[in-house]
C-alpha positions in Angstrom: 0.0 0.0 0.0 1.3 3.4 -0.9 1.7 5.9 2.0 -0.6 8.8 1.9 0.9 12.1 0.8 1.9 14.6 3.5 -0.3 17.6 4.1 0.3 20.6 1.9 2.1 22.5 4.7 3.9 19.9 6.7 7.1 21.8 7.1 7.4 25.0 9.1 8.7 26.8 6.0 5.7 25.7 3.9 3.3 26.6 6.7 4.7 30.1 7.1 4.6 30.6 3.3 0.9 29.5 3.2 0.0 31.9 6.0 1.7 34.8 4.3 4.0 37.4 5.8 3.8 38.3 9.5 1.8 41.5 10.3 2.6 41.6 14.0 3.6 39.3 16.9 1.8 39.6 20.1 3.0 38.3 23.5 1.5 37.7 26.9 0.3 40.8 28.5 2.3 41.8 31.6 -0.7 43.3 33.4 -2.5 40.0 33.0 0.4 38.1 34.4 0.7 40.4 37.4 -3.0 40.2 37.9 -2.9 36.4 38.0 0.1 36.4 40.4 -1.9 38.7 42.7 -4.9 36.4 42.7 -2.6 33.4 43.4 -1.1 35.3 46.4 -4.6 36.2 47.7 -5.7 32.6 47.4 -2.7 31.5 49.4 -3.7 33.8 52.4 -6.5 31.5 53.8 -4.2 28.4 53.9 -1.6 30.4 55.7 -4.1 31.7 58.2 -5.4 28.1 58.6 -2.0 26.8 59.4 -1.3 29.6 61.8 -4.7 29.1 63.6 -4.1 25.3 63.9 -0.5 25.8 65.2 -1.6 28.4 67.7 -4.5 26.3 68.9 -7.1 29.1 68.5 -9.4 26.7 66.6 -8.6 23.6 68.6 -11.3 24.4 71.2 -14.0 24.5 68.6 -14.0 21.3 66.5 -16.6 22.8 64.0 -14.6 25.9 63.6 -11.4 24.0 63.0 -13.0 21.8 60.3 -14.4 24.9 58.6 -11.1 26.7 58.6 -9.2 23.6 57.4 -11.7 22.9 54.5 -11.7 26.5 53.5 -7.9 26.6 53.5 -7.7 23.4 51.4 -10.1 24.8 48.9 -8.2 28.0 48.6 -4.9 26.2 48.3 -6.3 24.0 45.5 -7.6 27.0 43.6 -4.3 28.7 43.9 -2.5 25.6 42.6 -4.8 25.2 39.6 -4.4 28.9 38.7 -0.7 28.7 39.1 -0.5 25.6 36.9 -2.6 27.2 34.2 -0.4 30.3 34.3 2.7 28.2 34.1 1.4 26.3 31.1 0.5 29.5 29.2 3.7 31.3 30.1 4.7 31.2 26.4 1.4 32.7 25.2 1.8 34.4 21.8 -0.2 35.2 18.6 1.6 35.7 15.3 -0.9 37.6 13.2 -0.2 37.0 9.6 -1.7 38.1 6.3 -3.7 35.0 5.6 -4.2 33.7 9.1 -2.5 33.4 12.5 -0.4 31.1 14.6 -1.5 30.8 18.3 1.1 29.5 20.7 0.4 28.3 24.3 3.1 26.7 26.4 5.4 26.0 23.5 2.6 24.3 21.4 1.7 26.3 18.3 -1.5 25.9 16.2 -2.3 27.6 12.9 -5.5 28.8 11.3 -6.1 30.3 7.9 -8.7 33.0 7.6 -10.5 31.0 4.9 -10.9 28.0 7.3 -12.9 30.0 10.0 -16.4 28.8 10.6 -17.5 30.9 13.5 -16.4 34.1 15.3 -17.7 35.2 18.7 -16.6 38.6 20.0 -16.6 39.4 23.7 -16.2 42.6 25.7 -15.1 43.0 29.3 -18.0 42.6 31.7 -17.1 41.9 35.4 -20.7 41.1 36.3 -20.8 38.2 33.8 -17.2 37.2 34.1 -16.5 38.2 30.5 -13.1 39.2 29.2 -12.1 41.3 26.3 -11.3 39.1 23.2 -12.8 36.7 20.8 -13.3 33.0 20.2 -12.5 31.7 16.7 -13.8 28.2 15.6 -12.3 26.5 12.6 -14.3 24.4 10.1 -12.7 21.2 11.6 -14.0 22.1 15.1 -10.8 23.5 16.6 -11.3 26.5 18.9 -9.0 29.4 19.5 -9.7 31.6 22.6 -8.0 35.0 22.3 -8.3 36.9 25.6 -6.8 39.9 27.3 -4.0 37.7 28.5 -2.5 38.8 25.2 -1.1 42.3 24.8 -3.1 44.6 22.5 -6.2 42.4 22.7 -8.5 45.1 21.3 -6.3 45.6 18.3 -6.2 41.8 17.9 -10.0 41.5 18.1 -10.5 44.3 15.5 -8.0 42.6 13.1 -9.6 39.2 13.5 -13.1 40.6 13.1 -12.1 42.5 10.0 -10.5 39.4 8.3 -13.1 36.9 9.4 -16.2 38.9 8.9 -15.4 40.1 5.4 -14.7 36.5 4.2 -17.8 35.0 6.0 -20.0 37.7 4.6 -18.9 37.0 1.1 -19.5 33.3 1.6 -22.9 33.8 3.2 -24.1 36.1 0.4 -22.9 33.6 -2.3 -24.8 30.8 -0.5 -27.9 33.0 -0.3 -27.7 34.0 -4.0 -27.4 30.3 -4.8 -30.8 29.7 -3.1 -29.7 28.0 0.1 -30.4 29.3 3.6 -27.8 30.5 6.0 -28.7 30.0 9.6 -27.6 32.3 12.5 -29.1 30.5 15.5 -32.7 31.8 15.9 -32.4 33.7 12.6 -32.1 32.4 9.1 -31.2 34.4 6.0 -32.7 33.2 2.6 -33.0 34.6 -0.9 -36.5 35.8 -0.1 -35.9 37.4 3.3 -35.0 37.0 7.0 -36.6 34.4 9.2 -36.9 34.6 13.0 -38.1 31.5 14.8 -41.6 31.1 13.2 -41.9 34.4 11.4 -40.5 35.7 8.1 -39.9 39.2 6.8 -39.1 40.0 3.1 -35.9 41.8 2.5 -37.7 44.9 1.2 -39.4 45.2 4.6 -36.2 44.8 6.6 -34.9 48.2 7.7 -31.6 47.0 9.2 -30.1 45.4 12.3 -27.9 46.7 15.1 -26.6 45.9 18.5 -28.4 47.5 21.4 -26.5 46.8 24.6 -26.1 43.0 24.8 -28.9 42.3 22.2 -29.2 42.2 18.5 -32.3 44.0 17.1 -33.8 43.8 13.6 -36.1 46.6 12.5 -39.1 46.4 10.3 -39.7 49.1 7.6 -42.6 50.8 9.2 -41.5 50.8 12.8 -37.7 50.5 12.7 -35.8 50.0 15.9 -36.6 52.1 19.0 -34.6 52.1 22.2 -36.7 52.9 25.2 -35.3 54.9 28.2 -35.6 52.0 30.6 -32.8 49.4 30.8 -32.8 47.0 27.8 -36.0 48.4 26.5 -36.2 47.8 22.8 -39.0 47.9 20.3 -38.1 46.0 17.1 -39.4 43.3 14.8 -37.1 40.8 16.4 -34.4 40.8 19.1 -32.1 38.2 20.6 -29.3 38.1 23.1 -25.9 38.6 21.3 -24.5 35.4 22.8 -27.4 33.4 21.4 -26.6 34.3 17.8 -23.7 32.5 16.2 -21.6 34.6 13.9 -23.5 37.7 15.1 -21.2 40.2 13.4 -21.7 38.4 10.1 -25.4 38.3 10.6 -25.5 42.1 11.2 -23.5 42.7 8.1 -25.6 40.4 5.9 -28.9 41.9 7.1 -27.7 45.5 6.7 -26.5 44.6 3.2 -29.7 42.9 2.0 -32.2 44.8 4.0 -34.4 47.1 1.9 -33.4 45.3 -1.3 -35.0 42.7 -3.6 
């Protein structure tokens, strides 16, 4: 049996040639590293207090108090160890942004992705209440995921560049599929040659006024009513609205709707 041929970019030189020239190399953010180190130190405080209490005998008179202090200390120490290990493994974090894709390195292991091989892009913005971080998550057609967060320096610049490269290609692909007569799903939305569908409703493109982000939601306007933002929090009057996180490829969907809305 003849051996199967090697992949088209097996060698490092061929891979770099396929990805094109480097645009910029990003390294691990120093503030992120310092922030992680501070959290590890804070997590180590309870175990130290636990040891000091047990050695001094302050908690010995109260068995319940001793058990609580010991368990709390062990949990904090475990969390500190897990965070320290994760930080150690990602010490060599890097992103080589190239003309036709990027190379993402974590702990000495590098993975590459071509812009043309991107299937899904999800953008995130820092939100302490929801434990969100600045960055984006890129999913390849083969299922690989690349999480780019503010652990990288210049994450906002990275996010803008990734969005620009991915969205432009995905929009072209989506429009070509729609023109060919096939639907393009965006979670609860679906774009077809005739119009935009939302769950169990449909709206012709000539009646679609456009789409926009309002806070953490995506709103689609109808020609006669448009999109109205009410003074109260998250108050929106629109033909359809969904949480941004519930719409795959939300940025692509916005671009497609605003491109086709009012036409045909």
